[in-house]
C-alpha positions in Angstrom: -7.5 -8.3 -16.5 -4.4 -9.6 -18.3 -1.7 -11.4 -16.3 1.7 -10.7 -17.6 4.5 -12.8 -15.9 7.8 -11.1 -15.7 9.5 -14.2 -16.8 12.3 -13.9 -14.2 12.9 -15.4 -10.8 13.9 -13.4 -7.8 17.7 -13.6 -7.4 18.8 -13.2 -3.8 18.6 -15.9 -1.2 15.7 -14.4 0.8 13.3 -14.1 -2.1 14.6 -16.8 -4.5 11.4 -18.9 -4.1 9.0 -16.1 -5.0 7.0 -16.2 -8.3 6.6 -12.8 -9.8 4.1 -11.3 -12.2 2.4 -8.0 -13.2 -1.3 -7.5 -13.9 -3.4 -4.5 -15.0 -7.0 -3.7 -14.4 -9.5 -1.7 -12.4 -8.8 -1.5 -8.7 -12.1 -3.1 -7.9 -11.3 -6.2 -10.0 -7.7 -6.4 -8.8 -8.9 -6.4 -5.2 -11.2 -9.3 -5.9 -8.2 -11.6 -6.5 -8.5 -14.6 -4.2 -5.5 -14.9 -1.8 -6.1 -18.7 -1.7 -5.6 -19.0 -5.5 -2.4 -19.1 -7.5 1.2 -19.9 -6.8 2.8 -19.1 -3.5 4.9 -17.5 -2.4 4.4 -14.7 -4.9 5.1 -11.1 -5.6 2.6 -9.4 -7.8 2.7 -5.8 -9.1 -0.7 -4.4 -9.8 -1.3 -1.4 -12.2 -4.6 0.3 -11.9 -6.4 1.5 -15.0 -7.3 4.9 -13.6 -7.4 7.2 -10.5 -9.0 5.3 -7.6 -9.7 5.8 -3.9 -9.7 2.5 -2.0 -11.7 2.2 1.2 -10.5 -0.1 4.0 -12.6 -3.1 4.8 -14.5 -1.4 7.7 -14.7 2.1 6.4 -18.1 3.8 5.7 -18.8 4.9 2.2 -20.0 8.2 3.6 -16.4 9.4 4.4 -16.2 10.2 0.7 -18.2 12.5 -1.5 -21.0 10.7 -3.4 -19.6 8.1 -5.9 -21.4 9.9 -8.8 -19.6 13.1 -8.0 -16.3 11.3 -7.9 -17.1 9.5 -11.1 -17.7 12.8 -12.8 -14.1 13.6 -12.0 -13.0 10.2 -13.4 -12.2 8.8 -9.9 -13.2 5.2 -9.2 -14.1 4.1 -5.7 -13.1 0.6 -4.7 -13.0 -1.4 -1.4 -10.3 -3.8 -0.3 -10.9 -6.7 2.1 -7.9 -5.7 4.3 -8.0 -3.1 7.1 -6.7 0.4 7.3 -7.5 3.8 6.0 -8.1 5.4 2.6 -5.5 4.9 -0.1 -5.0 6.9 -3.3 -4.0 4.9 -6.5 -3.2 6.5 -9.8 -1.2 5.4 -12.9 2.3 6.7 -12.8 1.9 7.9 -9.2 1.3 4.9 -7.0 3.0 1.5 -6.8 0.9 -1.4 -5.5 2.5 -4.7 -4.7 0.8 -7.9 -3.3 3.0 -10.4 -1.5 1.4 -13.7 -0.7 2.8 -16.5 1.4 1.4 -19.8 2.8 1.3 -20.8 6.4 4.2 -23.2 5.7 6.5 -20.3 4.7 9.5 -19.4 6.9 8.2 -15.9 7.1 4.8 -16.9 8.4 3.9 -16.0 12.0 0.6 -16.4 13.8 1.3 -13.0 15.4 -0.6 -10.8 12.9 0.9 -7.6 14.2 4.5 -8.9 13.8 3.8 -10.5 10.4 4.7 -7.4 8.4 8.2 -6.8 9.9 10.2 -9.0 7.5 8.8 -7.1 4.5 9.5 -3.7 6.1 13.1 -4.8 6.7 13.5 -5.8 3.1 12.6 -2.2 2.1 14.8 -0.7 4.7 17.8 -2.8 3.4 17.1 -1.8 -0.2 16.8 1.9 0.8 20.1 1.7 2.6 21.7 0.3 -0.5 20.2 3.4 -2.3 21.8 5.7 0.2 18.6 6.4 2.1 18.2 5.9 5.9 14.8 4.4 6.7 13.0 2.6 9.6 10.5 -0.2 9.7 8.1 0.4 12.5 7.7 -2.1 15.3 5.1 -2.1 18.0 1.7 -0.7 18.3 -0.1 1.4 15.8 0.7 5.1 15.9 -2.0 7.6 15.0 -0.7 10.8 13.5 -4.0 12.5 13.7 -6.3 10.6 11.4 -4.9 7.1 11.1 -8.3 5.4 11.0 -9.3 7.7 8.1 -6.2 7.9 5.9 -3.6 5.1 5.5 -0.7 7.5 5.5 -1.9 9.4 8.6 -1.0 6.4 10.8 1.9 4.0 11.2 1.5 0.3 11.6 3.9 -2.6 12.2 6.4 -3.1 9.4 5.5 0.2 7.6 8.5 2.1 6.5 9.3 5.8 7.2 12.0 8.2 6.1 12.6 11.1 8.5 9.2 10.3 10.1 7.2 10.4 6.9 5.6 7.2 5.6 7.1 5.8 2.4 5.7 2.3 2.4 2.1 1.5 3.6 0.9 -2.0 4.3 -2.3 -4.0 5.0 -2.9 -7.7 5.4 -5.6 -10.2 4.6 -5.5 -13.8 5.8 -7.6 -16.6 4.4 -7.3 -20.4 4.3 -3.7 -20.7 5.4 -2.4 -17.8 3.4 -1.5 -14.2 4.1 -1.6 -11.5 1.5 0.3 -8.3 2.3 -0.8 -5.4 0.2 1.8 -2.7 -0.2 1.6 0.8 -1.6 4.2 3.5 -2.1 4.4 6.6 -4.3 6.6 8.1 -6.9 5.5 11.4 -5.5 3.4 12.0 -2.4 0.2 13.8 -3.6 -2.5 13.9 -0.9 -4.6 16.6 -2.5 -6.8 14.4 -4.6 -7.6 12.2 -1.7 -8.3 15.0 0.7 -10.5 16.7 -1.9 -12.7 13.6 -2.0 -13.5 13.6 1.7 -17.1 14.5 2.6 -17.3 17.6 4.8 -20.7 16.5 6.1 -19.3 13.2 7.4 -15.7 13.9 8.2 -16.1 17.6 9.2 -14.8 20.7 7.6 -12.5 21.4 10.5 -10.9 18.0 10.3 -10.4 18.3 6.6 -8.8 21.7 7.0 -6.4 20.3 9.6 -5.5 17.4 7.4 -4.8 19.7 4.5 -2.3 21.6 6.7 -0.7 18.4 8.1 -0.8 16.1 5.1 2.6 17.0 3.7 4.2 15.5 6.8 2.3 12.2 6.6 4.0 10.8 3.6 6.9 11.0 1.2 7.5 9.8 -2.3 10.5 8.2 -3.9 11.2 11.2 -6.1 11.7 13.4 -3.0 14.4 10.9 -2.0 16.1 11.1 -5.4 15.3 7.5 -6.2 13.0 5.9 -8.7 10.2 3.7 -7.2 10.6 1.0 -10.0 14.3 0.7 -9.2 13.7 0.5 -5.5 11.1 -2.3 -5.9 13.4 -4.2 -8.2 16.1 -3.9 -5.6 13.7 -5.2 -2.8 12.5 -8.2 -4.8 15.5 -8.9 -7.1 
C-alpha cells in the first residue's frame, strides 16, 4: 500500500486540525490499519484495488457464496473490525473515508451511539450547500428489513439520508483512546453485485427475493442527486 498525502490542510474552522491523505490497496490490507497508529485527528480516503464485499465484525462468512466462487468473479471478500452489515466496495463506484480522532478531541464523546452525529452533520451542511436537503439520523438503529445483513438496509446514528434513502453509511471502531469512523458513500447506488453474492442456503431465497425488490429504496448515489461524490467530499473536509 502506498500512502499519498494530499499535501493540503483542511481549510474551515471545524476541520482545520485534520491531517489528510489518500491510500490505495486491497480492502483486506486497508482494514488492517491500526487506529492507534499515525497522526490524529486525520481524514484518510481509501481506494480499493478491486471489487470487494466487506463483512461486518460479527457476520458469519456463510451469508455469502463460497469465497472461491466469488474469486472466480474477481470479487474479494474482506472483513472489517467495526460492526454493521455487508458493504460493497468497487473502484469508481464507492467512496471510503476513515476519520480518526483521539479521546482528547473536542468531537469525542463516551456515548458511542452519539459519537457519529457531528460527522453526519458535516455531510448535511455540505449537501445543503450543494442544494440537496438531507438528514443525519439521531436515535436508535432503524431496521429497514435486513439491517443486520446489509449496511444500507438499516439506519444508524449519524448516518445521512436523502428522501429516506441512505447516502452516507458509517461504522466505528475504538481502540486505545482513539475512535475511527469508517464512512462509505456511492457515486451510484448499485446493490445488484452485493445481492448476487448472498448465499440462498444461509440467507434464504425468499429473503433475497424480497431484498432484490426493496433494495432500490435502501440507498442513493451522488449521481442521482446531480452532484459528484469527489466534490461533495472535498466540500465536507475542505
